[in-house]
KETOR-904521 format. One line per 3 residues: their letters; for each residue x, y, z of N, C-alpha, C. Coordinates in steps of 0.1 Angstrom, whole numbers, plus 2048, in hexadecimal, padded with zeros to 3 digits. Example, Ala and Ser with C-alpha at 12.3 -4.5 7.8 and 13.67 -1.06 7.14 Angstrom:
as> 884:7C7:84E:87B:7D3:84E:884:7DF:84E; 880:7EA:847:889:7F5:847:881:800:84F
***
This chain:
xxx> 809:7F4:800:800:800:800:809:80C:800; 806:816:7F7:80F:822:7F7:80E:829:804; 81A:82F:807:81C:836:814:811:840:817
xxx> 80E:848:80D:804:853:810:7F6:84D:813; 7F2:842:80C:7E5:83C:80F:7E5:837:81D; 7F0:830:821:7F0:82B:82E:7F0:836:838
xxx> 7F7:841:836:7F7:84D:83F:7EA:853:840; 7E3:854:834:7D5:859:834:7CC:851:83D; 7CD:844:83B:7C5:83A:843:7C8:83C:852
xxx> 7D4:83D:855:7D8:83E:863:7D3:84B:869; 7D4:856:861:7CE:863:866:7BF:862:868; 7B8:85B:85F:7A9:85A:861:7A7:851:86E
xxx> 7AF:847:870:7AE:83E:87C:7B0:847:888; 7BA:850:888:7BD:858:894:7B1:861:896; 7AB:867:88C:79F:870:88D:794:868:894
xxx> 791:85C:88F:787:854:895:78A:850:8A4; 796:84D:8A7:79A:849:8B5:798:856:8BE; 79D:861:8B9:79B:86D:8C1:78D:871:8C4
xxx> 785:86F:8B9:776:871:8BA:770:868:8C4; 774:85B:8C4:76F:851:8CE:773:855:8DC; 77E:85C:8DE:783:860:8EB:77C:86D:8F0
xxx> 774:873:8E8:76D:87F:8EC:772:88C:8E7; 77B:88C:8DE:780:898:8D8:777:89C:8CD; 776:8AA:8CB:771:8AF:8BE:77E:8AF:8B5
xxx> 77D:8A9:8AA:789:8A7:8A2:786:8A9:893; 791:8AD:88C:790:8AD:87D:79E:8AB:878; 79E:8A5:86C:7AA:8A3:865:7AC:8AF:85C
xxx> 7B8:8B4:85C:7BA:8C0:854:7BA:8BC:845; 7B1:8C2:83D:7AF:8BD:830:7BB:8C1:827; 7C4:8CA:82B:7CF:8CE:823:7DC:8C8:828
xxx> 7DB:8BF:832:7E8:8B8:836:7ED:8AF:82B; 7FA:8AC:82C:800:8A3:823:803:8A9:815; 805:8B6:815:80A:8BC:809:800:8C2:7FF
xxx> 7F3:8C2:803:7E8:8C6:7FA:7E8:8D6:7F9; 7F0:8DC:801:7F1:8EB:801:7FF:8EF:804; 802:8FC:802:80F:901:806:810:904:814
xxx> 804:906:81B:804:909:829:808:8FC:831; 80F:8FE:83C:813:8F3:844:809:8F2:84F; 801:8E7:84E:7F6:8E4:858:7F9:8D7:85E
xxx> 7F4:8D5:86B:7F5:8C8:872:7EC:8BF:86B; 7ED:8B2:86E:7E5:8A8:868:7D7:8A8:86E; 7D6:8AA:87C:7CA:8A9:883:7C9:8B4:88D
xxx> 7BD:8B9:88F:7BA:8C2:89A:7B0:8BC:8A3; 7B2:8BC:8B0:7A9:8B5:8B9:7A8:8BD:8C6; 79C:8BE:8CC:79A:8C5:8D8:78F:8BF:8E0
xxx> 790:8C1:8ED:785:8BE:8F6:784:8C9:900; 77D:8C8:90B:77B:8D2:914:788:8D6:91C; 792:8CD:91B:79E:8CF:923:7AA:8D4:91B
xxx> 7AB:8D0:90E:7B7:8D2:906:7B3:8D3:8F7; 7BC:8D9:8F0:7BB:8DB:8E2:7C9:8D7:8DC; 7C9:8CE:8D2:7D5:8C9:8CC:7D6:8CB:8BD
xxx> 7E2:8CE:8B8:7E6:8CE:8AA:7EF:8C2:8A9; 7EC:8B8:8A1:7F3:8AB:8A1:7F9:8A8:894; 805:8A5:893:80C:8A0:887:80D:891:889
xxx> 806:889:881:805:87B:882:80E:874:879; 815:86A:87E:81F:861:877:81D:853:87B; 81E:84A:871:81D:83C:874:828:834:86D
xxx> 82B:828:872:836:821:86C:834:812:86F; 837:80A:866:837:7FB:868:844:7F8:870; 84E:7FF:86E:85B:7FD:874:85F:807:87F
xxx> 86B:809:880:870:811:88B:87D:818:886; 87F:824:888:877:82E:88F:86F:837:886; 868:841:88B:861:84B:884:869:858:884
xxx> 86B:85E:878:872:86A:877:869:875:872; 86B:881:877:865:88D:873:86F:897:86F; 86E:89F:865:878:8A9:862:876:8B5:86C
xxx> 881:8BC:86D:881:8C8:876:876:8D2:871; 875:8D3:864:86B:8DC:85E:85D:8D8:861; 85A:8CB:861:84C:8C6:865:849:8CA:873
xxx> 853:8C8:87C:850:8CB:88A:84F:8DA:88D; 858:8E2:886:857:8F1:888:84A:8F6:883; 845:8F0:878:838:8F5:872:82D:8F1:87C
xxx> 82E:8E5:882:824:8E1:88C:823:8EA:898; 82F:8ED:89D:830:8F6:8A9:82B:904:8A5; 82F:909:89A:82B:916:896:81B:917:894
xxx> 816:90D:88E:807:90D:88C:800:90C:899; 805:903:8A2:7FE:901:8AF:7FF:90E:8B7; 80A:915:8B7:80B:921:8BF:802:92C:8BA
xxx> 801:92D:8AD:7F8:937:8A7:7E9:934:8A8; 7E6:927:8A9:7D9:922:8AA:7D4:920:8B8; 7DD:921:8C1:7D9:91F:8CF:7D8:910:8D4
xxx> 7DF:908:8CD:7DE:8F9:8D0:7EC:8F5:8D5; 7EC:8E9:8DB:7F8:8E2:8E0:7FD:8D9:8D4; 80A:8DB:8D0:80F:8D3:8C6:812:8C4:8CB
xxx> 80E:8BB:8C3:811:8AD:8C7:815:8A5:8BA; 81E:89C:8BC:822:892:8B1:81B:885:8B5; 812:880:8AD:80C:873:8AF:813:869:8A7
xxx> 817:85E:8AD:81E:853:8A6:816:846:8A8; 816:83E:89E:810:830:89F:819:826:898; 81C:81C:89F:824:811:899:81A:806:897
xxx> 81C:7FE:88C:814:7F2:88A:812:7EA:896; 805:7E6:898:801:7DD:8A4:803:7E4:8B1; 803:7F2:8B1:804:7FA:8BD:7F9:805:8BC
xxx> 7F7:80B:8C7:7EE:816:8C8:7F5:823:8C4; 7ED:82E:8C4:7F3:83C:8C2:7F9:840:8CF; 805:847:8CD:80C:84E:8D8:80F:85C:8D4
xxx> 80F:865:8DE:811:873:8DB:81C:879:8E3; 823:883:8DC:82F:889:8E2:82E:898:8E0; 832:8A0:8E9:835:8AE:8E6:842:8AE:8DE
xxx> 843:8B7:8D4:84F:8B7:8CC:85C:8B8:8D4; 85C:8BF:8DF:867:8C1:8E8:86C:8B4:8EF; 863:8AA:8EF:866:89E:8F6:86C:893:8EC
xxx> 86D:897:8E0:872:88D:8D6:881:88F:8D4; 887:884:8D0:896:884:8CE:898:88C:8C1; 8A2:895:8C2:8A6:89D:8B6:8B4:898:8B1
xxx> 8B4:895:8A4:8C0:88F:89E:8CA:89A:89C; 8D7:897:899:8E1:8A1:896:8DD:8A9:88A; 8D5:8A4:881:8D1:8AB:875:8C5:8B4:877
xxx> 8BF:8B4:884:8B4:8BD:887:8A7:8B7:884; 8A6:8AA:882:89A:8A3:880:895:89D:88D; 889:898:88E:884:892:89A:881:883:898
xxx> 883:87B:8A3:882:86D:8A2:87B:868:8AE; 872:85E:8AB:86B:857:8B5:86D:848:8B3; 873:841:8BC:874:832:8BB:868:82C:8C1
xxx> 865:820:8BD:85A:818:8C2:85B:816:8D1; 867:813:8D6:869:811:8E4:866:81E:8EC; 86A:829:8E7:867:836:8ED:859:839:8ED
xxx> 852:836:8E2:843:839:8E2:83C:830:8ED; 83F:824:8EE:839:81B:8F7:83C:81E:905; 848:823:908:84D:826:916:849:834:91A
xxx> 84A:83D:911:848:84B:915:83D:853:90F; 837:84D:904:82C:854:8FD:820:856:906; 818:85F:902:80B:861:908:800:85A:900
xxx> 7F9:851:906:7EF:84A:8FE:7E2:852:8FD; 7D8:84D:8F5:7CC:855:8F3:7C4:858:900; 7C2:84E:909:7BB:852:915:7C2:85D:91D
xxx> 7CF:85C:91D:7D7:867:925:7D6:874:91E; 7D6:874:910:7D5:880:909:7C7:887:90B; 7BD:87E:90D:7AF:883:90F:7AD:887:91E
xxx> 7B7:884:927:7B6:887:935:7AF:87D:93D; 7AD:871:937:7A6:866:93E:7AF:85E:948; 7BB:85D:945:7C5:856:94D:7D2:85E:94E
xxx> 7DA:859:957:7E7:85F:958:7F2:853:958; 7FD:855:951:807:84B:950:80E:84A:95D; 811:83E:960:81A:83B:96C:826:833:967
xxx> 832:838:96A:83E:832:966:840:825:96E; 849:81C:969:84D:810:970:853:814:97E; 85B:81E:97F:861:822:98B:856:827:995
xxx> 84D:82F:990:842:834:999:83A:828:99E; 837:81F:995:82E:813:999:835:80B:9A4; 842:809:9A3:849:800:9AC:84B:807:9BA
xxx> 84B:815:9B9:84D:81C:9C6:83F:81E:9CD; 834:81A:9C8:827:81D:9CE:822:811:9D7; 82A:807:9D7:826:7FB:9DF:825:7FF:9EE
xxx> 81D:7F8:9F6:81C:7FA:A04:827:7F2:A0B; 82C:7F8:A16:836:7F1:A1D:831:7E4:A24; 838:7D9:A23:833:7CD:A29:83B:7CB:A36
xxx> 837:7C1:A3E:83D:7C0:A4B:84C:7BF:A4B; 853:7BA:A41:861:7B9:A41:868:7C6:A3B; 860:7D1:A39:866:7DD:A34:866:7DF:A25
xxx> 863:7D5:A1D:863:7D6:A0F:856:7DB:A0A; 855:7DC:9FC:848:7E1:9F6:840:7D5:9F3; 833:7D7:9F2:829:7CC:9EE:825:7C5:9FB
xxx> 81C:7BB:9F9:817:7B4:A04:821:7A9:A08; 81F:7A3:A14:829:79A:A19:82C:78E:A10; 822:78A:A08:825:77E:A00:82B:782:9F2
xxx> 82E:78E:9F0:835:792:9E3:82C:793:9D7; 81F:796:9D9:816:797:9CE:81A:7A2:9C4; 820:7AD:9C9:824:7B7:9C0:82F:7B4:9B6
xxx> 836:7A9:9B9:841:7A4:9B1:83C:7A1:9A3; 831:79B:9A2:82B:797:995:827:7A4:98D; 822:7AE:994:81F:7BA:98D:82C:7C1:988
xxx> 836:7C1:990:843:7C7:98C:849:7C0:980; 847:7B3:97F:84C:7AB:974:845:7AF:967; 837:7B0:969:82F:7B4:95D:833:7C2:958
xxx> 835:7CB:962:839:7D9:95E:846:7D9:957; 84F:7D1:95C:85D:7D1:956:85C:7CB:948; 853:7C1:946:852:7BB:939:84C:7C6:92F
xxx> 843:7CE:934:83E:7D9:92B:849:7E3:928; 850:7E7:933:85B:7F0:931:866:7EB:927; 868:7DE:927:872:7D7:91F:86D:7D6:910
xxx> 85F:7D7:90F:85A:7D5:902:856:7C7:8FE; 857:7BE:908:854:7B0:905:845:7AD:907; 83E:7B6:90D:830:7B5:910:829:7C2:90D
xxx> 81E:7C1:906:816:7CE:903:80F:7D2:910; 80B:7DE:910:803:7E4:91B:7F6:7DC:91C; 7F0:7D9:911:7E3:7D1:911:7E5:7C3:917
xxx> 7F0:7BD:913:7F2:7AF:918:7F5:7B0:928; 7FC:7BA:92C:7FE:7BC:93B:7F1:7BE:942; 7E8:7C7:93C:7DB:7CA:942:7D3:7BD:943
xxx> 7D3:7B5:938:7CC:7A8:938:7D1:79F:943; 7DE:79F:945:7E4:796:94F:7E0:79B:95D; 7DE:7A8:95F:7DB:7AD:96C:7CC:7AC:96F
x> 7C4:7AA:965:7B5:7AA:967:7B1:79D:96E
***
């Protein structure tokens, strides 16, 4: 499938997912080179936030954006009163979002998002919508209750299984969905 058709399909998918999450959303009709103006791919807002999103997807790893793409996104977002976000989607994964300042910048001035980075540090759709808040592996392991011997978790070590699941997610050997299913 040609890249632009797949990109168009992914952008429409993102619009539908944002709509399902409660955002008022539209795909910029002039994105993808249909005009000389630099526009983001998607505009989305709810009662709490308004975003200008540059959407990228990839079957492989990593996703690159040119410095010009990111500068145009930030410029548009500032002038429009929106928060700039880079939305990335890797095959068989969900959408993850980054502020441009949180992305890795290459020596050539381009921006890069690796799959591992998206899964570990990206903001997912529920968090973007304000429905959830990300908890890091370190935060999760520090939240256990002290047991009688001074450690975390209960006396029989039930939190050890949760830590192993979280570590597997952090290592990329287990998806968030698989970990959630295991905890249910």
